[in-house]
Structure formats: C-alpha cells, structure tokens
Phi, psi and omega in degrees: 000123183286140179297149183225150173244181175256138178292142188286344183261306184252356180068015172286149183290143181230127175281146178304328182268004173298133183291347180259001179322126010268013180257162180272341176203173175295330186290316175295330173297322183281324174294327179288319175301323179291321176304315183291315190294327178266014177064031171290324177262146176224130164278123182279141183258197176285135179304144172261150174282148186287150189301315183299329171294328173297318183296329184289329180288332179282137179295144174295126177294333186273348182275131174240147183259000000 
C-alpha cells in the first residue's frame, strides 16, 4: 500500500507517485499559485526595529562629554 498525503488546498488524499503531488489536481495547483500571487501566503522575514529604537542607538548631537 502506497503512502498518501492530503492536498493542501482541498484535503483529498494524494499518493506519493501522483504526478500532481503534493496537489490532487491542476485546479488545486492553480489555486495555490493564485494564493501566492495575491499575497495570501507570506513568508515572515526578520522583524524590523521601530524607528524610535534606531534613534536610541545614535549618539545625541547635543550631548557632549
């Protein structure tokens, strides 16, 4: 018996040797591509520091030692 996974779009079972793997069909593959194109999926990047935090790192121009 071949191992099976579920299609990430419609949740139907998909065999490992299926040509559409990991999707069950071209339709689900196209839906997934559309989700990426419309930015429904987002890969998180490094968090950016707030601007006020950047100001704390720079020495105060008015302060003298």
